[in-house]
Structures are given as structure tokens and as C-alpha cells.
N, C-alpha and C positions, 0 to 999 in steps of 0.2 A: 742775819744771821744772830745780830743781838737779840730782836725782837722774837725770834724762835727759841733764844733761849730763854728770854726773860719767861713768854708765855708757859714753858716746860715749868721751868720752877714754880710760875704759879700754881698752875694744874697740882704739883706736887705738896707745895704749901698748901693749898686747900684740901686736899686729901689728908696731909697732915691732921690738920686743924678738924676736919670731921670724923676723922676715928679715933682721933686724941680720949674721946671719953669710953669709946667702947671696951668692951671686956673681953679675954678670949672666948669667954662662953656666949657674948654676943655677935661674935664673929661665925662660931663654930652651928648658931644654932638662929636666931634670926632670918628671915627670908624675905626677900622682894620679886616681887614679878619682872620679870625681865622681857622686852615686848624687841623680838629680835625680826623687825621688817623684814630684812633680806631673804628670809627663810618662811615668813608668812607663820611665827610659831611664837609662843607665848611660854613663857618657862619659869618654874620659883626656885629661886636659886637663891642658897648663902652667901653671905656678906663675904665670908672664907673663898667659896668659888669662885664667885666675881672677882676678886683681889687674886687668886692667884690667875685666873685665867686670862687680867688683865694685865696685871703685871711680867707672867712669865709667858705670854703668846700672845697678846695683840699688841701690847707695847714695843716689843722688841721687832715685831715685822714693820712698826713706824720709824725708828731709828734705822733700822736698814733701809729701809725708804731717803730717809734725811740723809744718812749715809751716802748714799746714790746723788743724792741732786749736789751734795757737798762736791763730789769728786766730779760732778758733770760741770759744776759753776767753779772748779778749781781751787778751793780752799782744799 
């Protein structure tokens, strides 16, 4: 669990480092192509949309998985 926690902290530190120079306008207007391999689609999304979907949707799903693992392992 210590390694998992360290990896999560490292992920968020990297995210903070990457976004520290971005302005609100950058987040609202700059786009990148997202390759959705599981859906076989490519979509252009703003940085804000990516962050919202990741932090509000995708990451909580993984946190729920980690919570289930902790319970299964008796932590």
C-alpha cells in the first residue's frame, strides 16, 4: 500500500507540475486529440474537459477499486 500511495502522490505531483504554467484560457481553449482505443474513436477535447472527466469520473472509479482491494486484503 505504501508503494501505491507513493505512486498516486507522484502522479498528482506530475500533473501539478505539468499544469502549473497553464492559464485558465489555456485550459478552456487548447485542445488535444484523445485516442479512445476501447471505443475505436479519436476525439478532440479541451484540457479542461480532460481534467474534469479524469478527476471527476475516471479517478473516483479507480479509488473505489482501491477501496475494494483494501477491504479484501483486510486493510
